[in-house]
Residue, then its C-alpha position, 0 to 999 in steps of 0.5 A: m958737447d964735442k964731436f965725439d958726443q955728437g957722433i954718438i948721439q948720431a949713431l943712436r938716432e940712427n939706431a938706438r939699439v946699436s952696440v957700444s962697441h960698434i959706436a966706439e969703432s965709429v967715433n974712434l974711442s974706447r968702448s968704456s969712454v963711449s958708455e961713459r959718455i952715454k951715461k953723462m949725456e943721460k944724466n945730463g938730459i941730453i939724452r932723455g930716452y929711447q923709443v919704439l917706433l912702430s911701422e904704420s901697419q903695427k899701429e892701431g887705427v887708421t891714418v888718411y890724408f884727405e885732398i880737399q877742393h872747396r868753392r870759397a875765395r879763402c881756406a880760412d872760410v872752410i876751416h872751422l869744419f875741420k876744427n870740430i873733428p878731433e881726429v884731425i891732426t893737421c890741416n894745411g892750405i896747398t897749391g895745385d889742383s886741391d886747395l887743403l890736405v888734412l891728416i886724420k888719425a881715426p880708431t877704425m875705418r868706420r869712424i874715416h868713412e863718418i868723417r868723410e860723409q860728415l864733410d861731403v854734405e858741406e855746401d862748401i867743399t867740392k870734391i875730397k880724395t881720400h889717400v890711406v896711410m900704408s906705410e910710414w917711413i919717416d916721421n920727423r915730427n918729434 
């Protein structure tokens, strides 16, 4: 891949629907050359596809972060509580007033409430603060 291919990929990352004409102008190549390069990168598997990313408000389900405080000496001693919840996406130890930050994606707010109640009765958990995701601006996990 040369600087032109990298420029084409950068333009497509910013907007996969950008016109070939616009890309050609930004990388200083002809439209036919840009089209040819895109087809070649698709054929060689460099560009594997294009996708639609919905804003959080358009997705089905609910995403929340639970900020957790616990009374155990080590976070590892309470992690088992989260491993049995299939909706848990990530569980991270953090600094500050809280001990853990848990990302949960569930089909309904009712299910979030059930998970929260399940955790509320655990002796080792002293505080749970819930943050509901309203909008997603950047997700570079792909």
